[in-house]
C-alpha positions in Angstrom: -8.7 -20.4 -22.8 -8.7 -20.9 -18.9 -11.7 -19.9 -17.3 -11.9 -17.9 -14.0 -11.1 -20.3 -11.0 -12.4 -18.4 -8.2 -15.4 -20.3 -6.3 -18.3 -18.6 -5.2 -17.8 -17.8 -1.3 -19.4 -19.6 1.1 -23.0 -18.6 1.7 -23.6 -15.8 4.4 -19.8 -15.4 4.9 -19.3 -12.7 1.9 -18.3 -9.8 3.7 -17.8 -10.6 7.0 -14.8 -12.6 8.8 -14.1 -15.2 10.4 -14.7 -15.8 14.0 -11.6 -13.3 15.6 -9.3 -15.5 17.5 -9.0 -13.8 21.0 -6.1 -15.2 22.9 -6.8 -15.1 26.8 -3.9 -13.7 27.4 -3.9 -10.8 24.9 -3.8 -8.0 27.1 -4.1 -4.4 26.8 -3.7 -2.9 22.9 -0.8 -0.2 23.0 -2.9 2.9 22.5 -1.0 3.4 19.4 -2.4 0.2 18.0 -6.3 0.9 19.0 -5.7 4.8 17.1 -4.2 3.5 13.9 -6.5 0.4 13.6 -9.5 3.0 14.6 -8.0 5.6 12.1 -7.7 3.2 9.4 -11.5 1.2 9.7 -13.0 4.9 9.5 -10.8 5.5 6.4 -12.2 2.9 4.5 -15.8 3.2 5.9 -15.3 7.1 4.2 -14.0 5.5 0.6 -10.3 6.3 1.5 -9.1 2.8 1.0 -5.9 3.9 -0.9 -5.3 6.2 1.8 -6.0 3.8 4.6 -4.1 0.9 2.8 -1.0 2.6 2.3 -1.1 3.7 6.1 -1.9 0.4 7.3 0.7 -1.4 5.4 3.5 1.6 6.2 2.8 0.6 9.9 2.6 -2.5 9.8 6.0 -3.4 8.0 7.8 -1.0 10.5 6.6 -2.2 13.6 7.4 -5.7 12.2 10.9 -5.0 11.3 11.6 -3.2 14.8 9.4 -5.0 17.4 10.6 -8.0 19.5 9.1 -10.7 18.3 6.7 -11.4 21.4 5.6 -8.1 20.9 4.7 -8.7 17.5 2.5 -11.5 18.0 0.6 -9.5 20.7 0.1 -6.9 18.0 -0.9 -9.7 15.6 -3.5 -10.8 18.0 -4.9 -7.4 18.6 -5.1 -7.0 15.0 -7.4 -9.8 14.0 -9.8 -8.9 17.5 -10.3 -5.9 16.1 -13.0 -4.3 13.8 -10.9 -3.7 10.9 -10.4 -7.3 10.3 -14.1 -7.7 9.2 -13.4 -4.6 6.3 -10.5 -6.0 5.5 -11.6 -9.7 5.3 -14.2 -8.2 2.0 -11.2 -9.0 0.4 -11.7 -12.2 -1.4 -8.0 -12.7 -1.6 -6.9 -11.5 2.3 -9.6 -13.9 3.6 -8.8 -16.8 1.3 -4.9 -16.4 3.0 -6.3 -16.2 6.3 -9.0 -19.0 6.2 -6.7 -21.6 4.2 -9.0 -23.6 2.8 -6.8 -26.4 0.9 -5.4 -26.3 4.4 -1.8 -24.7 4.2 -1.0 -21.1 3.0 -0.1 -19.5 -0.4 -2.3 -22.5 -2.0 -2.9 -22.4 -5.8 -6.1 -20.6 -5.8 -4.5 -17.7 -3.5 -2.2 -16.9 -6.4 -5.0 -17.3 -9.0 -6.2 -14.2 -7.3 -2.9 -12.4 -8.2 -2.7 -13.9 -11.3 -6.3 -13.2 -12.2 -5.9 -9.3 -11.7 -4.2 -9.3 -15.1 -6.0 -11.9 -16.4 -9.3 -10.2 -15.9 -10.8 -13.5 -13.8 -13.8 -12.0 -12.3 -13.8 -11.9 -8.1 -16.7 -14.2 -6.4 -20.0 -12.5 -7.3 -20.9 -11.8 -4.2 -17.9 -9.5 -3.0 -18.8 -6.3 -1.6 -18.1 -2.8 -3.0 -15.8 -2.1 -0.5 -13.9 -5.7 -0.9 -13.5 -5.0 -4.7 -11.9 -1.6 -3.7 -9.6 -3.5 -1.0 -9.0 -6.3 -3.4 -7.6 -3.4 -6.2 -5.2 -2.1 -3.4 -4.0 -5.2 -2.3 -3.8 -7.3 -5.3 -1.4 -4.6 -6.9 1.3 -4.8 -3.8 5.2 -5.4 -4.1 4.1 -8.9 -3.3 1.6 -9.5 -6.2 3.9 -7.7 -8.4 6.9 -10.0 -7.6 4.7 -13.2 -8.2 3.5 -12.0 -11.3 7.0 -11.2 -12.4 8.2 -14.7 -11.4 5.5 -16.3 -13.7 6.5 -14.0 -16.8 9.9 -15.4 -16.1 9.5 -18.8 -15.9 7.7 -18.5 -19.0 10.2 -16.6 -20.4 13.0 -19.8 -19.6 10.7 -22.5 -20.7 10.3 -20.5 -23.9 14.1 -19.9 -24.6 15.1 -23.4 -23.6 11.5 -24.5 -26.2 13.2 -22.3 -29.0 17.1 -24.4 -28.5 15.4 -27.5 -28.5 12.9 -30.4 -26.7 14.0 -30.1 -22.7 12.5 -32.1 -20.4 11.0 -30.0 -17.5 9.8 -30.7 -14.2 8.2 -27.9 -12.0 8.0 -28.9 -8.0 5.5 -27.7 -6.3 3.4 -26.6 -9.5 0.1 -25.2 -8.3 -1.6 -24.6 -11.1 0.9 -24.2 -13.2 -0.3 -20.9 -14.6 3.3 -20.4 -16.5 2.2 -22.6 -19.0 -0.8 -20.2 -19.8 2.1 -17.7 -20.8 4.3 -20.1 -22.6 4.2 -20.3 -26.5 6.7 -23.5 -26.0 4.1 -25.1 -23.6 0.9 -24.2 -26.0 3.0 -25.4 -29.5 4.0 -28.6 -26.9 7.9 -27.9 -27.6 9.3 -29.9 -25.0 9.7 -33.8 -24.5 8.1 -34.1 -21.3 7.0 -31.6 -18.6 6.0 -32.9 -15.2 4.1 -31.0 -13.0 4.3 -32.0 -9.3 3.0 -30.8 -6.6 1.8 -32.8 -2.9 -2.2 -31.0 -3.4 -4.5 -33.6 -5.6 -6.8 -30.5 -6.1 -4.0 -28.5 -8.1 -3.0 -31.2 -10.1 -6.7 -31.6 -11.6 -7.0 -28.1 -12.7 -3.3 -28.5 -14.0 -4.8 -31.7 -15.9 -7.9 -29.9 -16.9 -5.9 -26.8 -18.3 -2.9 -28.5 -19.8 -3.0 -32.2 -19.5 -4.1 -31.9 -23.2 -0.7 -29.9 -24.2 1.2 -33.1 -22.6 1.4 -31.7 -19.1 1.9 -34.5 -16.6 0.6 -34.1 -13.5 2.5 -36.0 -10.6 1.4 -36.2 -6.8 4.3 -36.1 -4.6 5.8 -34.4 -1.5 9.3 -33.1 -1.3 9.6 -36.0 1.5 9.0 -38.0 -1.5 12.3 -36.7 -3.4 14.4 -36.4 -1.0 14.4 -40.5 -0.8 17.2 -41.6 -2.0 15.3 -44.6 -4.3 13.3 -41.7 -6.0 13.8 -41.6 -9.8 12.2 -39.2 -12.0 14.6 -39.3 -14.5 16.8 -36.6 -16.2 15.4 -33.1 -17.4 17.1 -30.4 -18.9 15.0 -27.8 -16.2 14.0 -28.2 -12.7 11.9 -25.4 -11.3 10.5 -24.2 -8.2 9.4 -21.0 -7.9 7.1 -20.8 -4.2 7.8 -23.4 -2.2 11.1 -22.4 -0.7 9.7 -19.4 0.9 8.5 -22.2 3.3 11.8 -24.5 3.6 14.3 -24.5 6.6 17.6 -24.0 5.5 18.3 -27.6 5.9 15.3 -28.3 3.9 16.0 -26.5 1.2 19.7 -27.5 1.3 18.9 -31.2 1.2 16.2 -30.8 -1.6 18.3 -28.4 -3.7 21.3 -31.2 -3.4 18.1 -34.0 -4.8 17.1 -32.0 -7.6 20.3 -31.1 -8.8 21.5 -34.7 -9.4 18.3 -34.9 -11.5 19.7 -32.6 -13.9 21.2 -33.7 -17.1 24.4 -32.5 -18.2 23.9 -28.6 -18.7 20.8 -28.7 -17.5 19.3 -25.5 -14.8 18.0 -25.6 -11.6 15.7 -22.5 -10.7 14.7 -21.4 -7.5 12.9 -18.5 -6.4 12.5 -17.1 -2.9 11.3 -13.5 -1.5 13.8 -10.9 0.2 13.4 -9.6 3.2 11.9 -5.9 3.7 8.7 -6.4 1.1 6.3 -3.6 1.9 3.9 -6.3 2.8 5.3 -8.0 5.2 3.5 -6.9 8.2 -0.3 -7.2 6.4 0.6 -10.7 5.3 1.6 -11.6 8.5 -1.5 -10.0 10.5 -4.4 -10.0 8.3 -3.6 -12.7 5.9 -2.0 -14.7 8.0 0.6 -15.8 6.2 3.7 -16.3 6.8 7.1 -17.1 5.2 10.4 -17.7 4.9 12.7 -14.6 3.5 16.2 -15.0 2.4 19.1 -12.8 1.5 21.4 -13.0 -1.1 23.6 -14.6 0.7 20.9 -17.1 2.8 19.7 -17.7 -1.1 23.7 -19.0 -2.3 23.8 -21.0 1.1 20.9 -23.1 -0.3 23.0 -24.8 -3.1 25.8 -25.2 -0.4 25.6 -29.1 -0.3 25.9 -28.9 -4.3 29.6 -30.3 -5.3 31.7 -27.8 -7.1 33.0 -30.0 -9.3 29.4 -31.2 -10.6 28.1 -27.3 -11.4 28.8 -25.6 -14.2 28.0 -22.1 -13.0 25.5 -20.5 -10.7 24.0 -17.3 -10.5 21.6 -15.1 -8.4 19.2 -12.3 -10.2 16.3 -10.2 -8.2 13.3 -9.5 -10.5 13.4 -5.5 -11.3 11.2 -4.6 -8.3 13.6 -5.9 -5.4 10.9 -8.6 -4.0 12.2 -12.0 -5.6 15.5 -13.2 -5.6 16.6 -16.0 -8.2 19.1 -18.5 -7.9 20.5 -20.9 -11.0 23.0 -23.6 -11.4 23.6 -25.2 -14.0 25.1 -28.9 -13.9 28.9 -28.9 -15.9 28.9 -31.5 -18.6 
């Protein structure tokens, strides 16, 4: 059994937020913005957490989608300087995203908070009652549901391929590889090779601790390493990346897709996941979580595979998970 991975919050920081970043050019807030944040602040303090969070997420999403970029950035600056921040950051999930202990957004520990909701992993023991209540709301959001569904889909794909043979698998930007915990094929070692590649050595130590005994090979490497002409990891029957493309520019995404596709064996599959635009959590993620993603439409997702020669591809398809928050691209090599 995988142990609950959440580290205790630093002493003296539980229930508090980092020092708000007040830019000099912040300017006065819009009256409606201040009124909203004051209102949500009061709702949370009065125990009406779901009501307050629903109103906050709905309004922030609307503002994010309608406001010019500079106006949205001013609103974000005001949000993180308002006292509401200190309440919202009592949720360890929101606080971890904002503070980025690993130095980059969307790290594997953050995703473990999302998976831990279903696994029953305990939160840091110092989490306040208000923090727990806010966490219960944020962890059930559309983005989090999409991440959990994404994990389940990959585990099912691993089991399907494991039932048909012993595939060679490469996970790119593997994080803590939590899909392995859901896969019977991984647990029964029904693969010829399973490589978990990530640029974070701490994440790979967790992969080794949890899944090394099952034959999973941790590999420390970056996207830049994969793009090198001299890079050769061998051939794979399945290559997948679930969270990486949310941070890649279109040009880099195209180059990486071609490089990964060329590593496939005949009839091998490349599976890529990416968030669709307009998710309900959009405004909250970019403000109080400081978590920005690159969202892709269906057309933009197809364009990710634009550099793959058509004569090398057997087929390509797009499909979304049931809640239409995450899009998958699956390309199969000819042969």
